[in-house]
C-alpha atoms as one frame of an Amber mdcrd trajectory, in Angstrom:
protein
  -3.510  80.834 -13.900  -5.072  84.131 -13.090  -4.748  85.483 -16.515  -5.904
  82.269 -18.468  -8.237  80.322 -16.085  -9.667  83.047 -13.847  -9.801  85.768
 -16.214  -8.291  88.229 -13.770  -5.490  90.130 -15.596  -5.161  92.742 -12.902
  -4.371  90.086 -10.290  -2.012  88.425 -12.811  -0.234  91.785 -13.572   0.250
  92.400  -9.825   1.748  89.003  -9.254   3.943  89.220 -12.304   5.091  92.690
 -11.093   5.868  91.251  -7.595   7.994  88.529  -9.070   9.942  90.959 -11.473
  10.680  93.526  -8.894  11.160  91.373  -5.657  12.429  88.090  -6.995  14.801
  88.943  -9.741  16.857  85.722  -8.997  13.838  83.469  -9.725  13.998  80.955
 -12.628  10.596  82.483 -13.660  12.002  86.086 -13.923  12.324  86.184 -17.780
   8.885  84.772 -18.424   7.406  86.856 -15.631   8.831  90.000 -17.206   7.614
  89.189 -20.757   4.035  88.600 -19.475   4.212  91.763 -17.181   5.240  93.727
 -20.202   2.486  92.456 -22.308  -0.213  92.984 -19.696   1.168  96.542 -19.395
   0.816  97.102 -23.020   4.372  97.367 -24.020   5.458  96.173 -27.439   7.723
  93.061 -27.223  10.094  92.337 -30.039
């Protein structure tokens, strides 16, 4: 939502980072990791 609707990529990145590093057992972990890497600028295969 922050990324697409509110045009706040920094806030989205912070929330994805929190989910990836603090909630690894979440069902959203894989998608959050992908989005976090994309926002960080990593190449995703």
